[in-house]
C-alpha positions as CSV (number, residue, x, y, z in Angstrom):
1,M,25.9,-17.2,144.4
2,G,28.3,-18.7,141.7
3,I,31.7,-16.9,141.2
4,I,31.6,-14.8,144.2
5,E,30.8,-17.3,146.8
6,N,34.1,-17.4,148.0
7,I,34.4,-13.8,148.4
8,N,35.2,-13.1,152.1
9,K,33.3,-9.6,153.3
10,L,36.2,-9.7,156.2
11,F,38.8,-9.1,153.7
12,D,36.8,-6.1,151.7
13,H,38.4,-3.5,153.7
14,R,42.1,-2.5,152.3
15,I,43.7,-2.4,155.8
16,R,42.4,-5.9,156.7
17,L,43.4,-7.0,153.0
18,G,46.6,-5.7,154.0
19,I,47.3,-7.2,157.2
20,M,46.4,-10.6,155.8
21,S,48.7,-9.8,152.7
22,I,51.5,-9.2,154.8
23,L,51.0,-12.2,157.4
24,M,50.7,-14.5,154.5
25,V,54.3,-13.6,153.1
26,N,55.8,-13.4,156.7
27,D,55.9,-15.8,159.3
28,D,54.7,-12.8,161.7
29,A,54.9,-9.0,162.0
30,D,54.6,-6.7,164.9
31,F,52.2,-3.9,165.4
32,N,54.7,-0.9,164.7
33,R,55.9,-2.9,161.5
34,L,52.2,-3.3,160.3
35,K,51.6,0.3,161.1
36,E,54.5,1.5,159.1
37,L,54.1,-0.6,156.1
38,L,50.0,0.1,155.9
39,D,50.4,3.5,157.2
40,V,47.5,3.8,159.5
41,T,47.1,5.1,162.8
42,D,47.0,3.1,166.0
43,G,43.5,2.8,166.6
44,N,42.6,2.0,163.1
45,L,44.9,-0.7,163.0
46,A,44.1,-2.1,166.3
47,S,40.3,-2.2,165.3
48,H,41.2,-4.2,162.1
49,I,43.3,-6.5,164.1
50,K,40.8,-7.0,166.3
51,A,38.2,-8.1,163.7
52,L,40.6,-10.6,162.1
53,E,41.3,-12.0,165.5
54,N,37.8,-12.4,166.6
55,A,37.2,-14.5,163.1
56,E,40.4,-16.4,164.5
57,Y,42.2,-15.6,160.8
58,I,45.1,-14.2,163.1
59,K,46.4,-15.2,166.2
60,I,48.6,-12.5,168.6
61,E,51.8,-13.5,170.8
62,K,52.7,-10.8,173.5
63,Q,56.1,-10.7,175.0
64,F,58.5,-8.3,176.3
65,I,61.7,-7.4,174.3
66,D,64.2,-5.2,176.8
67,R,61.6,-4.6,179.2
68,K,59.2,-3.3,176.3
69,P,56.0,-4.9,175.3
70,N,55.9,-6.4,171.8
71,T,53.0,-7.9,170.2
72,R,53.3,-10.2,167.2
73,Y,50.8,-11.0,164.7
74,S,50.7,-14.2,162.5
75,A,47.9,-15.7,160.4
76,T,46.1,-18.9,161.6
77,K,46.0,-22.2,159.3
78,M,42.2,-21.1,159.1
79,G,43.2,-17.4,158.2
80,K,45.4,-18.5,155.6
81,A,42.9,-20.7,153.9
82,E,40.3,-18.5,154.0
83,F,42.6,-15.5,152.5
84,K,44.0,-18.1,150.0
85,K,40.1,-18.9,148.9
86,H,39.3,-15.2,148.8
87,I,42.1,-14.1,146.6
88,E,41.6,-17.2,144.0
89,A,37.8,-16.3,143.9
90,L,38.9,-12.5,143.1
91,E,41.2,-14.1,140.4
92,K,38.3,-15.8,138.9
93,L,36.0,-13.0,139.1
94,I,38.8,-10.9,137.0
95,K,39.1,-13.6,134.5
96,K,35.5,-13.8,133.4
C-alpha cells in the first residue's frame, strides 16, 4: 500500500471532508451552520453526518434553545486523529 495506506475512504466525499474540516477548527457546529457553509440540502448533509457518526468520527448533542430543537456536532478524539492521518497522507502524496 505504501504512501496511500492512511488515506481514509470515508473522507473521499467533499461533503464529509468539509464537515470534518469545519469540526477540526471549531469546537462544534450546528446543523444549519454546516448546511450554510457547505451549501448542501438537509437530506444530503444528514446522510453524510450519519456516515461519520456511524464511524464514531463525530458526536451529536441534541438540545432545545428557546423551545426549538438544536443539534450540534463535534469531532471525536478518534475522528480528529483519523482526519489528521488522512490529511498527512494526502500531503505526502502531493509532495511525491
